[in-house]
C-alpha positions in Angstrom: 63.9 92.8 -131.2 64.5 95.1 -134.2 66.6 98.1 -132.9 69.7 100.2 -133.5 73.2 99.9 -132.1 74.8 103.3 -131.3 78.5 102.7 -130.7 78.5 99.8 -128.2 75.0 100.3 -126.9 71.8 98.7 -128.3 68.6 100.7 -128.2 66.4 97.9 -126.8 68.8 95.6 -124.8 70.5 98.5 -123.0 67.8 101.1 -122.7 64.5 99.5 -123.4 63.8 101.7 -126.5 61.4 100.3 -129.0 61.3 101.8 -132.5 58.0 103.6 -133.0 58.4 103.6 -136.8 61.1 102.5 -139.3 64.2 104.7 -139.1 64.2 107.6 -141.6 67.5 107.6 -143.6 67.6 110.5 -146.0 69.5 110.2 -149.3 72.6 112.3 -149.5 72.4 115.4 -151.7 74.8 115.3 -154.7 77.4 118.1 -154.8 76.6 119.5 -158.2 78.5 122.2 -160.2 76.8 124.0 -163.1 78.3 126.8 -165.1 76.1 129.1 -167.1 77.5 129.6 -170.6 76.1 132.8 -172.2 74.6 132.2 -175.6 74.0 128.5 -175.1 71.0 126.5 -173.9 71.1 125.2 -170.4 74.2 125.0 -168.2 77.6 123.2 -168.4 77.6 120.3 -165.9 81.1 120.1 -164.3 80.0 117.9 -161.4 82.3 115.0 -162.2 85.1 117.0 -163.9 87.5 117.2 -161.0 87.4 113.7 -159.5 85.6 111.6 -162.1 82.8 110.7 -159.8 79.9 112.4 -157.9 80.5 113.7 -154.4 77.8 113.9 -151.8 76.8 115.9 -148.7 76.3 114.2 -145.4 72.9 112.6 -144.8 70.4 112.6 -141.9 69.2 109.7 -139.8 66.1 110.0 -137.6 64.9 107.3 -135.1 61.8 107.6 -133.0 61.6 105.3 -130.0 59.0 104.5 -127.4 60.6 104.2 -123.9 59.6 101.2 -121.8 59.2 101.8 -118.0 59.6 105.5 -118.7 57.6 106.8 -115.7 59.7 104.9 -113.1 63.1 105.4 -114.7 62.7 108.6 -116.7 65.6 110.6 -115.2 68.1 107.8 -115.2 67.3 106.6 -118.8 67.4 110.1 -120.1 70.8 110.8 -118.5 72.3 107.5 -119.7 71.2 108.2 -123.3 72.5 111.8 -123.2 75.8 110.7 -121.6 76.4 108.1 -124.3 75.0 109.7 -127.4 74.5 113.4 -127.3 77.1 115.2 -129.5 79.2 112.0 -129.9 80.8 110.7 -133.1 80.1 106.9 -133.5 79.1 104.1 -135.7 75.4 103.3 -136.1 74.2 99.8 -137.1 70.6 98.9 -137.8 69.4 95.4 -136.9 67.6 95.1 -140.2 70.8 96.0 -142.1 73.6 94.4 -140.0 76.1 94.1 -142.8 76.8 97.8 -142.9 77.4 100.7 -140.5 76.9 104.5 -140.7 79.4 106.9 -139.2 78.5 110.3 -137.9 77.6 112.6 -135.0 74.5 111.8 -132.9 72.2 114.0 -130.9 69.1 113.5 -128.8 66.6 115.8 -130.4 63.4 115.5 -128.5 61.8 113.8 -125.5 58.1 113.8 -125.0 56.3 112.2 -122.0 52.8 111.8 -120.7 51.2 109.7 -118.0 51.5 106.4 -119.9 54.1 106.7 -122.6 57.4 108.4 -123.4 58.9 109.2 -126.8 62.5 110.0 -127.6 63.9 111.1 -131.0 67.6 110.4 -131.8 69.1 111.9 -134.9 72.5 111.5 -136.6 74.4 113.5 -139.2 76.3 110.8 -141.0 78.7 110.3 -143.9 77.0 109.8 -147.2 78.1 106.1 -147.6 77.3 103.2 -145.3 80.3 101.0 -145.1 80.7 97.2 -144.9 81.0 96.2 -141.3 84.0 93.9 -142.2 86.9 95.0 -144.3 88.7 92.5 -146.5 91.4 91.9 -143.9 89.1 91.7 -140.9 88.2 88.5 -139.1 84.9 87.3 -140.6 81.8 86.7 -138.7 78.8 84.9 -140.1 76.1 86.3 -137.7 75.5 89.6 -139.5 76.2 88.3 -143.0 73.4 88.8 -145.6 73.4 85.8 -147.9 71.4 87.6 -150.5 73.4 90.8 -150.9 76.6 90.3 -148.9 80.0 89.8 -150.5 82.6 87.6 -148.8 86.0 89.4 -149.0 89.0 87.3 -148.2 91.9 89.3 -149.7 94.7 88.5 -147.3 98.0 86.7 -148.0 97.5 86.1 -151.7 100.4 84.2 -153.1 101.9 85.7 -156.3 104.3 83.3 -158.1 104.7 84.8 -161.5 101.3 86.3 -162.2 98.0 86.5 -160.4 94.7 87.9 -161.7 92.4 89.0 -158.9 88.9 90.4 -159.2 87.3 92.8 -156.7 83.5 93.4 -157.0 83.3 97.0 -156.0 80.4 98.9 -154.5 79.2 102.5 -155.3 81.8 104.2 -153.1 85.1 104.7 -155.0 87.9 103.4 -152.8 91.7 103.5 -153.1 92.7 100.2 -151.5 96.0 99.6 -149.6 98.3 96.9 -150.9 100.4 95.2 -148.2 103.3 93.5 -149.9 105.8 90.9 -148.7 108.5 90.2 -151.3 110.6 87.2 -151.7 114.3 87.9 -151.3 115.5 89.8 -154.3 112.0 89.8 -155.7 109.8 92.6 -157.1 106.1 93.1 -157.7 103.9 95.2 -160.0 100.1 95.6 -160.4 98.3 96.3 -163.6 94.9 98.1 -163.6 92.9 99.5 -166.5 95.9 99.2 -168.9 98.5 100.8 -166.6 101.2 99.0 -164.6 102.4 100.3 -161.2 105.4 99.2 -159.1 104.8 98.0 -155.6 107.4 98.0 -152.8 107.8 96.1 -149.6 105.2 97.2 -147.0 102.0 99.2 -147.5 101.3 100.8 -150.8 98.5 103.1 -152.0 98.3 104.0 -155.7 95.9 106.9 -156.1 95.2 106.0 -159.7 93.9 102.5 -158.6 90.4 103.3 -157.5 88.0 100.4 -157.0 84.7 101.5 -158.5 81.2 100.0 -158.7 81.2 96.7 -160.6 84.0 94.3 -161.6 87.6 95.5 -161.1 90.5 93.4 -162.4 94.0 93.6 -160.8 96.9 91.7 -162.3 99.9 91.2 -160.0 103.3 90.1 -161.4 106.3 89.1 -159.3 107.1 86.8 -156.4 105.8 87.2 -152.9 102.4 87.7 -151.1 99.9 90.5 -151.4 97.1 91.5 -149.0 94.5 94.0 -150.3 92.9 96.2 -147.7 89.5 97.2 -149.0 86.1 98.2 -147.4 83.2 98.8 -149.7 80.5 101.4 -149.3 76.9 101.9 -150.6 74.5 104.7 -150.6 
């Protein structure tokens, strides 16, 4: 049954809700910055001048459900859904897109009922990017994996013995990954990215200038020890 998981509750299995139509997922609005320059045509676009990439507003999700057995269990179902969802921050996973999740605040917007049917509308204000359900250091599960579009990320305990070139296929969301380093005794480690080399220390490192972007990203590690790369991709 095609449905939606809100937090730890599934719309059909837990509440008997059947999607009336496909969920509406609005595109996020870009945060644009234009400066009018007197005496020139058009405006100066400074949208990417501060961070080097486009930032977005939150987006809206709207799901309309028909409620099974609504006449007999209307009050109980309604209270269960309100208790679990209304005003809560949670992850949202669609059965038709199980590789990713949305994060945001959910509310029950409308409930309509007649003698035969009942309709409930659930909305969410969510972050602009949907995130990969499994990060690069999470235990992998094959059930939700999409063999056409999914990327298997196994970035844990990579052995560096001299030099290691590692490629990350990034998604649209720019991400600063965490590098978890274990050095051999008396050892050291560096990472080179886009022509610049950075020193890594024992433990967890974040280098703000190493930002995984959409496409192929090449990291070159030099030293002796192990490196784990904590990365979770995101798409619009």
